[in-house]
N, C-alpha and C positions, 0 to 999 in steps of 0.2 A: 742696658737690658731693662726693661719696663716690667715691674713685677706683675703677676695675674693675680686677678680676685678668689681670694683668699677661698677654699673648697674643704669639703671635710665634716667635723662634727658643728653641729647647727651654734651659730652664737645666739638662737634663742634659749636654749638650754639655762634655768635656773641656777643650775649648779656651774655652768662655765663661762657664761654671758662676760660678766666682769672681766675675767683672765683676758678672753679672748679681745674684747674691746681695747684692753692696754697694751697687749702685744700686736695687733693690727696697726694702732697707731705708732706705735715705737718702731714698727720695722718698716714702715713706708721710705720709700727712695729705692734706695739699688739694692740688690739682694745680696744675704749676708751668708758666710760660713757661721753654720750655727751647730752646736752640739747638745745634745740630748741627753743628759746621765739618768739611766733609769728610764728611758722613754718605751722598754718593753714592746707592745705590737706596734707602736707608733701610732697613737691615737693623736698625738701633737707634730708629731715628725713629717707624716704623710700630708696633712693639711699645708704646713711651711711649704713642703718640698714642690707642692701644687702649686703655692703662689709663685714658686720661681725661686727660691730660697737653697743653698746647698746643705744637706742635712745629714748630722752623723748620729747614730744612736749608739751608747754605749749600755751593754745591759748583760747581767751576768747570767741570763737561762738563753740557753741555746734553743729551745722550744718559742721561748717569745722572739726571738730575733728570727727564726722562722716562718710565725705569725707577720710578722711585720714585713719580709719581703714578699710574702703570697699578698698581701694589703697591699704593697706598695707595687705590685705586679698588675693587681686589678685595675689601679687606678693608672698605668700606663705614669708613674713617676720612677726617679732613684732615689734611693735612701742607703745610707752607708750605715750597714749593721757590724759593729763590733763588740765582741766579747769581752766583757772585763767591767770592772765598776771604778768607783772613783779613787781608788788606791793608784790604779792602774792609769787614770787618766793622762798624766803627763806624756806615757810611752805609747799609749794608744794614738793620741790628735795631734802630740806636737805643742812645745812651748810657743806659746804668745802665737796659736794659729786659728783663734777662733774669734769671731766678733759679736756673736751672742752665745751665752750655755744656759739650757733649762734644766733647773733642779727641780721639780716637782714631786713633791712626795719621798724624796730621798735623806734630808737632813734629819728627820727623825729617826732612820734605824742604823746611822753610821757618827763616828766622830764628827761634830760640826766643825771644829776649828779647823781639823785636816783636811776635811773636805774642801772647806772656804778657801783653806791656802792652796790646794791641788785646783780647783777653778782658778783663782787668780792666776795661776802660773799660765793656763792653756790660754786665757782671754788677753788679747792684744791690748795695749795701754788705751783705757777711754772706751773698752770693750762692756758690754752689757750682760747683765747677771737677772734672769727670771726666777726668782725662789717663791715656791709655795711651800708652806708647812702648816702642820695642825697646829690649830690655837687652843690653849691649855684651858680657858676659862669656860669656854662653849662646851669643851667636855666634863669639866665638873658639873655645869646644869645638867647635860644629858642624862649622864649617870643618877643625879640627884632626881630626877623625873622619872625614872625607871625603877628609882626602889632602892639602888644599889648606893645608898648611902655612905658605908665605910670607905668604898674606891672612890667616892667622890671627895670625902675629907682627906683622904692619900692625897688625893691630884691636885688638891688647892693649893701648896707648897711644894711639891716635886713632881715636875714633868716627865718624870720616867714611869711615874707609879700607875696603877690601873690594873686594868687586864692583862697589859704585858701582850698584847696581840698588834698593836699600831706603833711601836716604840714612844719616843719623847714627842710631848706637846710643848710648845714656846707660847709665854705672853709676848703682846707686841714689843714690850719693853725690854723682855730677854733677847727677841730675833733682831731687832735693830743694835742694838749694842755687841752681840756677838759677830753680825756683819761687819759693822763698822770696826769692830777692834783687828778684823782680816783685811781688813785695805778696802773697804768697797764704801760708797758713799751711795745712801739711800735717796732715792729721788721720788718713788712713790710707795704709799701702803693704801692697800684696798682689805679689805672686809670679804672673804670670798662664803657664800653660803648664808649670809647673814639670818636669812629667814626661811632658806628652800628646806632646809633639815627640820623645821619644826612647824611646817605647814603639811598637813594630811594628804597624802596623796589622794584618795578617794576626792578631795575638793577641787583638785585641780583636773581630773578626770571628769569631771560633773558640772562644773562651773563654765559655761562658755566664756572666752576668754579670760579665764585664771591664770594661764601658763604665763601670758604674754605680759599680763600687770602685774605677776611676781616678777619677772624679766624687769620689768622697768622698775619697781620697787628694790630690788636688790642692787639697780645701777645707782639710784637715787639716793642709797644709803653708804655705799660700799666705800667712799672718801671719808665718813664721816668719822674721828675716832671714836666718839661717843657710842658707837653700834661695835666697833671691834672686838669689844669681850664676847659678843655674841657671835660672832662668825667661827664656822666650822676650821676655817683656814685663813691663813694670813697670806698676800700676794705682795712682794717687794720687787719694786724694780731698782735695780743696783747699776751702779757703775765703778769699774776698777778704777780707785781713785789713783 
């Protein structure tokens, strides 16, 4: 069965283009069984299902899962929504049952080691993990630029410090060490939103072609480690060792 052309969120968005570039390239070929942890209303899951993959979303919110069902129905695709969290992952989807797990914006608010162990348990040998986490150095810079200097100081050496609303943040070295220690091989690391969160929105609205040029810049910088400390997020593509 050939995969269909992806639909859904635009790959031209400066905030998401690099993540979708990586995923679209990694998921070429035959359809996969994909589990999206904390996938909520299905922003990623519906796009993947529309491309021909078998997708399950695990999320603790019944309201989010209801919105997911409506979104999938509107686009005429099937997505399996299951209420739960990473702690119940094995019971919900089965051991060694997934080809791919998406864990985007989740590791910040759970026990990272326990979550990665659960994810490894549901992945088949050689299965793929797409991991998106908040990056600490950029959060320090953002707080300093906003005048929140004490928060910036606290975040310098403690990824769980700050305003408490967005959970833990990781440096590149920290997240690679955590993932490697959990039994994964990191194949690719990309900086996400290296520039997008620093560019005034008014500039993109007023300057013709600015958004497309920013996407081009994000793509050019994403794989360069020197720019990772500026990225709001880090995207790791990992394989179960």
